[in-house]
Structures are given as C-alpha cells and as structure tokens.
C-alpha positions in Angstrom: 45.4 37.0 26.4 48.0 34.4 26.9 48.5 32.6 23.6 51.8 31.2 22.4 53.8 33.3 19.9 53.3 30.9 17.0 49.5 30.7 17.4 47.8 32.2 14.4 45.6 34.5 16.5 47.4 37.8 17.2 46.2 38.5 20.8 47.9 41.9 20.8 45.6 43.0 17.9 42.9 44.6 20.1 45.3 46.8 22.1 47.1 47.9 19.0 43.9 49.0 17.3 43.2 51.5 20.2 46.9 52.5 20.3 46.8 53.4 16.6 43.6 55.4 17.0 45.1 57.4 20.0 48.5 57.9 18.4 46.9 59.1 15.1 44.9 61.7 17.1 41.4 60.3 16.4 40.7 59.0 19.9 41.4 60.2 23.4 42.4 57.5 25.9 39.7 58.6 28.3 37.1 58.1 25.5 37.7 54.3 25.5 35.1 52.5 27.5 36.4 49.5 29.3 33.8 46.8 29.8 33.1 44.7 32.9 34.0 41.1 32.8 30.9 39.0 32.1 29.8 37.0 35.1 28.8 33.4 35.4 25.2 34.4 35.6 25.6 36.4 32.3 27.1 33.4 30.6 24.4 31.1 31.8 21.9 33.1 29.8 23.3 31.2 26.8 25.6 28.5 28.0 24.7 25.4 30.1 26.2 24.7 33.5 27.8 21.6 32.0 29.6 23.6 29.3 30.9 26.2 31.8 32.0 23.4 34.0 33.9 21.8 31.1 36.1 24.9 31.0 37.4 24.1 34.5 39.4 21.4 32.7 42.5 22.9 31.1 42.4 20.1 28.5 39.0 21.3 27.2 40.2 24.9 26.9 43.3 23.8 25.1 41.2 22.1 22.4 39.0 25.2 21.9 41.8 27.7 21.7 44.0 25.2 19.8 47.0 25.6 22.1 48.0 22.1 23.3 50.4 23.3 26.1 47.4 24.9 27.8 46.2 21.4 28.7 49.0 21.0 31.3 48.6 24.4 33.0 46.8 24.7 36.4 43.2 25.7 35.7 43.5 28.7 38.0 46.1 30.1 35.6 44.0 29.2 32.6 41.0 31.0 34.1 43.1 34.2 34.8 45.3 34.4 31.7 43.2 32.8 29.0 39.5 32.9 29.9 39.3 36.2 31.8 40.2 38.2 28.6 37.5 36.3 26.7 35.0 37.1 29.4 35.9 40.8 29.3 35.4 40.8 25.5 32.0 39.2 26.0 31.2 42.1 28.4 32.4 44.5 25.7 30.0 43.0 23.1 27.0 43.4 25.6 28.1 46.9 26.4 28.4 47.8 22.7 24.7 46.8 22.2 23.6 49.2 24.9 25.8 52.0 23.6 24.6 51.4 20.0 21.0 51.8 21.0 21.9 55.1 22.8 24.3 56.5 20.2 23.5 54.8 16.9 26.6 52.5 16.7 29.3 51.1 18.9 32.5 49.2 18.2 33.9 46.5 20.4 37.6 46.1 19.3 37.3 42.5 20.4 34.6 39.9 20.4 33.0 38.2 17.4 33.4 34.6 18.7 31.1 33.2 16.0 32.2 29.6 16.2 31.0 29.1 19.8 27.5 28.0 20.4 25.6 27.4 23.6 27.0 23.9 24.0 30.3 23.9 22.1 33.3 26.1 21.7 35.9 25.9 18.9 38.0 27.8 16.4 39.6 30.0 19.2 36.0 30.9 20.4 35.3 30.0 24.0 32.1 32.0 24.7 29.1 32.8 22.4 29.2 36.6 22.8 27.0 37.2 19.7 24.3 34.9 21.0 24.5 36.5 24.4 24.4 40.0 23.0 21.2 39.2 21.1 19.5 37.7 24.1 20.5 40.8 26.1 19.0 43.0 23.3 15.7 41.0 23.4 15.4 41.1 27.2 17.0 44.4 28.3 16.8 46.7 25.2 13.2 45.8 24.2 14.5 44.8 20.7 12.6 42.1 18.8 14.4 41.7 15.5 18.2 41.4 15.0 20.2 41.0 11.8 23.6 39.4 11.9 25.9 40.5 9.1 28.8 38.1 9.4 31.6 39.1 7.0 34.4 37.1 8.7 36.0 34.8 6.1 34.8 31.8 8.1 31.2 30.6 8.4 29.6 31.7 11.7 28.4 28.3 12.7 28.0 29.1 16.4 25.3 31.7 16.2 23.7 29.8 13.3 23.1 26.8 15.6 21.9 29.0 18.5 19.3 30.8 16.4 18.3 27.9 14.1 14.7 28.7 12.8 14.4 31.7 15.2 12.5 34.2 13.0 13.6 37.1 15.2 17.1 36.7 13.9 18.1 37.1 10.3 21.6 35.8 9.4 23.5 37.1 6.4 26.8 35.1 6.3 29.4 35.8 3.6 32.2 33.2 3.9 34.7 31.0 2.2 33.0 27.6 1.9 36.3 25.7 1.4 37.8 26.4 4.9 36.9 25.7 8.5 34.4 25.0 10.0 32.7 23.2 7.1 29.6 22.9 9.2 27.0 21.8 6.8 24.3 21.4 9.4 24.7 25.0 10.5 24.6 26.2 6.9 20.9 25.1 6.8 20.1 27.9 9.2 21.7 30.8 7.2 18.9 33.0 5.9 21.2 34.6 3.3 24.2 32.5 2.3 26.9 34.2 0.2 29.8 32.0 -0.6 33.1 33.5 -1.6 35.6 30.8 -2.6 39.4 30.9 -2.1 41.0 33.6 -4.2 38.0 35.9 -4.4 39.2 39.4 -5.4 38.2 42.8 -3.9 36.0 43.9 -6.7 34.1 40.6 -6.9 33.7 40.6 -3.1 32.3 44.1 -2.9 29.9 43.5 -5.8 28.5 40.4 -4.0 28.3 42.4 -0.8 26.3 45.2 -2.5 23.9 42.6 -3.9 23.6 40.8 -0.5 22.8 44.0 1.4 20.1 44.9 -1.2 18.5 41.5 -0.7 18.7 41.7 3.1 17.0 45.1 3.1 14.0 43.6 1.2 13.8 40.5 3.4 14.1 41.8 6.9 13.6 45.0 8.9 15.9 44.8 12.0 16.0 46.9 15.1 19.7 46.1 15.7 22.5 44.9 13.5 25.4 42.8 14.8 28.3 43.3 12.3 31.0 40.6 12.6 33.8 42.4 10.7 36.6 39.9 10.5 39.8 41.0 8.7 40.8 37.4 7.8 39.5 38.2 4.3 42.7 40.2 3.8 45.0 39.1 0.9 47.7 37.0 2.5 45.7 35.9 5.6 46.8 32.2 6.1 43.4 31.1 7.3 40.9 33.1 5.2 42.5 32.5 1.8 40.7 35.4 0.1 42.4 38.3 -1.7 40.8 41.5 -0.3 43.0 44.6 -0.2 43.2 46.8 2.9 41.3 49.5 1.0 38.7 46.8 0.3 38.2 46.3 4.0 37.6 50.0 4.4 35.0 50.0 1.6 33.3 46.9 3.0 33.0 48.5 6.5 31.8 51.7 4.9 29.0 49.9 3.0 27.7 48.1 6.1 27.8 51.3 8.3 26.1 53.3 5.6 23.5 50.5 5.2 22.7 50.9 8.9 22.8 54.6 9.1 20.6 55.2 6.1 17.9 53.1 7.8 18.5 54.4 11.3 19.3 51.0 12.6 21.7 50.8 15.6 24.8 48.8 14.7 27.4 46.8 16.8 30.7 46.1 15.2 32.9 43.3 16.4 36.4 42.7 15.0 36.4 38.9 15.1 39.1 37.0 13.1 42.2 38.3 11.4 45.5 36.5 11.5 48.1 38.9 10.1 50.1 41.5 12.1 48.7 44.1 9.7 45.1 43.5 10.7 45.2 46.0 13.6 46.5 48.8 11.4 43.8 47.9 8.7 41.0 48.0 11.3 42.2 51.3 12.7 42.4 52.8 9.3 38.9 51.6 8.5 37.6 53.2 11.7 39.3 56.4 10.9 37.7 56.3 7.4 34.3 55.8 9.0 34.9 58.8 11.1 36.0 61.0 8.1 32.8 59.9 6.2 30.7 60.9 9.2 29.4 57.4 9.7 30.7 57.3 13.3 31.8 59.8 15.9 35.1 59.3 17.6 35.0 61.2 20.9 
C-alpha cells in the first residue's frame, strides 16, 4: 500500500508478520493463502454506488487515508496503489470467514477496517470489510448470529452504525473513550461497552477482558466470532495511548481464542490498527504462542 513514510500507519506491517512466521519456522510460504481482490459487486453488498463513486475522486480518498498529497495524484494511480491493496484485504476477510467455518479459525493478517461504514470511510479505513464479511456469513455460510469482539484501542464506529439494532449481531467493543473517533451516536449501538481510558495497564486491561467475555458468553450464543485484534493498545503507541505490554497482547489473544475454542465457535481474527514498528513482531509472536498452546494450527 502506498502511504507516505511519515504516515502513522505502517503499511509494511502485514508482509512483515508473514515474513517473521516463515523465518521463525512456524509457517511455510506455500501455506499462506492469498485472497482475491474484492470486486465492485462484492463491495456493493454493503456500500452504495454513490460511496464507491466518491472514491473515484482522489481528494475523497486523501481525506479517508489522511494523506493530503494523495489528493493531487491521478485517480488511476490511487486506484492501483492505494485502493487495490485495501480491496485485497477485504477479500482476505471474506476468505477468512469461509476458512474459519471449515477449520475452526482463520487469521487475515490485514483487514479490520472498523471505522468504515456503508456510507462513510475514515480513520485510514476505506472499505467496511467487517460488515461485508458478516453479510457474506449470513448469505453464503448459513450463519445467523455473529459476535464482534473489537479490541482495537479505537471504537469500532463503522460496524456499529452498520448493525445498529440488528439483533443478529452482538458487539463487544473495548476501547479508549478519550481518542478518535469519539462517535457518541455509534456508541448507542454497542451491546457491551468496555471503556479503557488512557494509561490503562496490562493487568487492569486483562481483568476487564475476562469480565467482558464472561458477560458476553451469558448474553449471546454466536455461530461466528469476528475478532478485531488491533495492536494499538501497546504501550507507546502514539494513537492508542494505552499501556499494554507485548506479553499482554499475547495473553489477550489467547483469552479470545480460548473463549471461541471452548465453545466450538469459528473465529476470524483481523489485525486492524497498530502504529509502531514493533507491532508486526508482536503479532507474529502472539500467533506463534497460539500455535504452541494448540489454539490454532499453522500448516
């Protein structure tokens, strides 16, 4: 993905996660499944024609990805260098749902664009892959109940607006209420709101997560879990402003995967936000830990 070097989003993160897993001997290159790019027809399941047409204006894309120079680029270049990688990650999220149903779980090393809704992009999120994945699950996978466990540091206002008052979707969102997007309307549609303010420590965070998962298990019985596993909760992340250790990330992911496995619920993990160079290594280490704990199989 073509984003300027000083942009907070590390667009090399996804490739480096796979590289670490291969280099460390936990994954063979031929075991990585490359998704197809989502088509316009795919995107129209969630997005309106008018929203997709707005992306033909480079200035609109520049606002969403927060890179002003994109506004002056020819749109054909923006489509190829900026939007095509996003479309491939959307394809990855959809594919992960299919694989999760077949194998028990699947990880898309990209995706998790939780600030994008059907009619509006923002916060580096151009397409609503979570919403599209859920609609795919309803229509193609014969699934009728989905739980979103959104543990990115930021509120997932996109999917919250898309599934407002939809009783088929249960949203557990654990976020810092003092940072972007401050979307108070969307907060009304969170089924289980867990606010973790700036400076929250690892121990406090994990305790709140344990409590939240216990409540969720009593309130809803999903047939699929979408786990938005942002690493912007890491201590030092300039946007998340929380103080979770790398080990805490591993423990967080382990808790969510164990929650799903103990209940035999297919799980899709998306890597979402994370704005430090160390994020890729932390994610890879967490995936390796999940493998060692027999919560996933790396083939």
